[in-house]
C-alpha positions as CSV (number, residue, x, y, z in Angstrom):
1,M,27.0,3.0,151.5
2,K,28.5,4.8,154.8
3,K,32.0,5.8,153.4
4,P,35.4,4.4,155.4
5,K,36.1,6.2,157.9
6,W,39.8,6.6,156.4
7,V,38.3,7.8,152.7
8,V,36.2,10.4,154.4
9,E,39.7,11.4,156.6
10,K,41.1,11.3,152.7
11,E,38.8,13.8,151.3
12,Q,38.6,16.4,154.2
13,A,42.4,16.4,154.3
14,K,42.0,17.4,150.7
15,K,39.9,19.7,150.5
16,A,41.4,21.9,152.9
17,Q,44.3,21.8,151.4
18,S,42.7,22.8,148.2
19,A,41.5,25.7,150.7
20,E,45.0,26.8,152.3
21,T,46.7,30.2,151.6
22,V,50.3,32.1,152.9
23,W,50.8,35.2,153.4
24,L,53.9,36.8,152.0
25,F,55.1,39.8,153.3
26,G,58.3,42.2,152.5
27,L,59.0,43.6,149.5
28,H,61.5,40.7,148.3
29,A,59.8,38.5,148.8
30,V,56.4,39.7,147.4
31,R,58.0,41.0,143.7
32,D,60.0,37.3,143.6
33,A,56.3,36.2,144.1
34,L,54.3,38.3,141.6
35,L,57.6,37.7,139.4
36,N,56.4,34.2,139.2
37,P,54.5,32.5,137.0
38,A,54.2,29.5,139.3
39,R,52.8,31.6,142.0
40,E,49.2,31.9,142.2
41,K,48.0,35.2,143.5
42,L,45.1,36.6,145.3
43,R,45.2,39.2,147.1
44,L,47.7,42.1,146.8
45,M,47.6,44.5,149.7
46,V,50.0,47.7,149.5
47,T,50.9,50.7,151.2
48,K,51.4,53.8,148.1
49,N,54.9,53.4,149.2
50,A,55.4,50.1,148.8
51,H,53.6,50.3,145.3
52,D,55.8,52.3,144.3
53,K,58.7,50.0,144.7
54,L,57.1,47.1,143.5
55,A,55.1,48.9,140.4
56,D,56.8,46.7,137.9
57,A,56.7,43.7,139.4
58,I,52.3,44.5,139.7
59,G,52.6,44.9,136.4
60,T,54.0,41.6,135.4
61,A,52.0,39.8,137.6
62,G,48.6,42.1,135.8
63,I,47.1,42.2,139.7
64,T,45.1,44.9,140.7
65,P,46.4,45.7,143.8
66,E,44.5,47.1,147.1
67,M,46.1,50.8,147.8
68,V,46.3,50.9,152.1
69,D,46.8,53.7,154.3
70,P,50.3,52.8,156.4
71,R,47.8,53.8,159.8
72,K,45.3,51.2,158.5
73,F,47.1,48.2,157.2
74,K,46.4,45.4,159.0
75,P,46.8,42.1,156.6
76,P,46.6,39.2,158.2
77,I,50.1,38.6,159.9
78,D,51.7,38.5,162.7
79,P,51.7,42.5,163.3
80,Q,55.1,42.1,164.8
81,S,56.4,41.1,160.8
82,V,58.4,43.5,159.4
83,H,56.3,43.9,155.8
84,Q,57.5,47.3,154.4
85,G,54.0,47.7,154.4
86,A,53.3,44.8,150.9
87,A,51.1,41.9,151.7
88,L,50.5,39.1,149.0
89,E,48.5,36.6,149.6
90,V,48.8,33.4,147.1
91,K,48.6,29.5,146.8
92,P,51.3,26.9,147.9
93,L,53.6,26.6,145.3
94,N,53.2,22.8,143.7
95,W,56.4,21.3,142.7
96,G,55.0,17.5,141.8
97,S,56.5,14.3,142.9
98,L,60.1,13.1,144.8
99,A,60.9,11.8,141.1
100,D,59.8,14.4,139.0
101,R,62.7,16.8,141.2
102,A,65.2,13.7,142.2
103,I,65.9,12.7,138.8
104,P,67.8,15.6,137.3
105,E,67.9,16.8,133.7
106,D,71.5,17.1,132.6
107,D,74.8,14.9,133.9
108,T,75.2,16.7,136.5
109,P,74.7,14.4,140.2
110,P,72.2,15.7,141.6
111,R,72.7,17.0,145.3
112,L,69.4,16.4,147.5
113,V,68.6,18.1,151.2
114,L,66.0,16.3,153.5
115,L,64.7,17.6,156.7
116,D,64.3,15.6,159.5
117,R,61.2,17.4,162.3
118,V,63.4,20.6,160.8
119,T,60.6,23.2,162.2
120,D,61.2,26.2,162.3
121,P,60.9,28.6,159.4
122,H,63.8,31.0,160.0
123,N,66.1,28.3,158.9
124,V,64.6,26.6,156.5
125,G,64.0,29.4,155.3
126,A,67.8,30.0,155.5
127,I,68.1,26.0,154.4
128,L,66.5,26.9,151.0
129,R,68.6,30.2,150.4
130,S,72.0,27.5,150.6
131,A,70.1,25.4,148.8
132,E,69.9,27.8,145.6
133,V,73.1,28.6,145.9
134,F,75.3,25.6,145.8
135,G,72.5,23.9,142.8
136,A,70.4,21.6,145.1
137,Q,67.6,19.3,143.1
138,A,64.9,20.4,146.2
139,V,64.5,20.6,150.1
140,I,62.6,17.4,151.0
141,G,60.7,18.1,154.6
142,T,57.5,16.0,155.7
143,R,53.5,17.1,156.2
144,H,53.3,17.4,159.5
145,H,56.6,17.9,161.8
146,S,58.2,20.5,159.4
147,A,57.6,24.0,158.7
148,P,55.2,24.8,156.1
149,E,55.1,27.9,154.0
150,T,54.6,30.9,155.7
151,G,55.4,34.7,155.8
152,A,58.9,33.8,157.7
153,L,59.8,31.0,156.0
154,A,59.5,33.2,152.7
155,K,61.2,37.0,154.3
156,T,64.3,34.3,155.5
157,A,64.6,32.6,152.1
158,S,64.9,35.8,150.4
159,G,63.2,34.5,147.7
160,A,64.7,30.9,147.4
161,L,60.8,29.7,147.8
162,E,59.8,31.2,145.0
163,R,62.6,28.7,143.0
164,Q,63.8,26.0,145.0
165,P,62.0,23.1,144.9
166,Y,60.9,22.7,148.9
167,L,58.1,19.7,148.7
168,R,57.0,17.5,152.1
169,M,56.2,14.1,151.8
170,R,54.4,12.0,153.8
171,N,57.2,10.1,155.5
172,L,60.5,10.4,156.1
173,A,62.1,7.1,155.8
174,D,59.6,6.1,153.0
175,T,61.7,8.7,151.0
176,I,64.9,7.7,152.3
177,V,63.7,4.3,150.9
178,E,62.2,5.9,147.4
179,L,65.6,7.6,147.3
180,Q,68.0,4.5,147.6
181,G,66.0,2.9,144.7
182,M,66.9,6.3,142.6
183,E,70.5,4.6,143.4
184,Y,71.0,7.4,145.8
185,L,73.8,7.4,148.2
186,V,71.5,9.0,151.7
187,L,74.1,10.4,154.0
188,G,72.7,11.6,157.8
189,L,74.5,14.0,159.6
190,D,75.5,13.3,163.1
191,G,77.6,14.6,165.1
192,E,78.9,10.5,166.9
193,A,80.1,9.9,163.3
194,E,82.8,8.1,162.9
195,H,83.5,9.4,159.6
196,S,83.3,12.8,157.7
197,I,81.4,13.0,154.4
198,E,84.4,13.2,152.7
199,D,85.5,10.2,153.3
200,V,81.9,8.7,152.8
201,L,82.5,10.0,149.2
202,E,85.9,9.8,148.7
203,G,85.4,8.2,145.1
204,K,82.2,8.6,145.3
205,R,80.9,12.6,144.3
206,D,79.8,11.0,140.6
207,R,76.8,9.3,142.5
208,A,73.1,11.1,143.4
209,V,73.1,12.2,147.1
210,A,71.2,13.1,149.3
211,L,72.2,14.5,152.9
212,V,69.7,14.5,155.8
213,L,69.9,16.7,159.1
214,G,68.1,16.5,161.9
215,A,66.2,19.2,163.8
216,E,68.6,21.1,166.7
217,G,69.0,19.3,170.3
218,P,67.1,15.9,169.2
219,G,68.7,15.7,165.9
220,L,68.1,12.7,163.6
221,R,65.6,10.4,164.6
222,Q,66.6,6.5,165.8
223,K,64.2,5.2,162.5
224,T,66.2,7.4,160.8
225,K,69.5,6.7,161.5
226,E,68.8,3.0,160.8
227,T,67.3,3.9,157.7
228,V,70.8,5.6,155.9
229,D,73.0,4.4,154.4
230,H,75.7,5.8,156.5
231,L,75.7,8.5,159.2
232,V,78.4,11.3,158.8
233,K,79.7,14.3,160.4
234,I,81.0,17.4,159.4
235,D,84.7,17.9,161.0
236,F,85.4,20.5,163.1
237,A,88.9,22.7,163.8
238,R,88.9,21.5,167.7
239,G,86.7,18.6,169.4
240,F,83.9,20.6,170.2
241,G,81.3,22.6,168.9
242,S,78.1,22.6,167.0
243,L,76.2,24.7,163.8
244,N,72.7,25.8,163.5
245,V,71.0,23.7,161.2
246,S,71.2,26.1,158.7
247,T,74.1,26.7,158.8
248,A,74.9,23.3,158.9
249,A,73.5,22.7,155.9
250,A,75.9,25.4,153.7
251,V,78.6,23.6,154.9
252,A,77.3,19.7,153.7
253,L,76.6,20.8,150.6
254,Y,79.8,22.2,149.8
255,A,81.3,19.6,151.3
256,A,79.3,16.9,149.2
257,K,79.8,19.1,145.8
258,P,80.6,17.2,142.8
């Protein structure tokens, strides 16, 4: 009996995912990945200078590096990347299910960041840094139309990629509904909203809160706007101006802190 097309496609996608690897580069990103016991490490290429700087992390990871002459150092990454003589091939991290990350381990009201088609890896990397600083439970994107784990994202995240959960879900609207079922208050950032984050959270800071940010320019999609509990804005000192999405995420997390 011939398998249905959807079964074949699902099996192919699963096989492709299992074969997926990521090349991290730069001393900071490589060091943090080497020191992360949850990260599956496959291949390390280093110059002697980089090896000397990473010797402790290499020893901890127990990986045998490939020593490469700086003039011949050509890992499979963008030639313009600032690699500092270090490149590490790894498997993407598995952060578990939405419930694994959305349900807190203590009594602190959790905060999540959801990204609606934010595709720039530098923005997502910066958002991961802010999420780690402000204690967010996780950053959540979508499997399609969002930035995957890449060396550029890891370098911008400056180590946060190894510590800050980054999940990619199939459908953002369904994810929002699932969070609402967990009693999350879901707020979508929209410059045209009537109320600020502080206004909507007045007397509700003990609630679990998810902040949804859209891509610069398009902002939140209409379906996302219709699914969130409230649309909110960041108050500006003057009646004009806008923020980069990564900066907006940091300000929103600070404004929504428990």
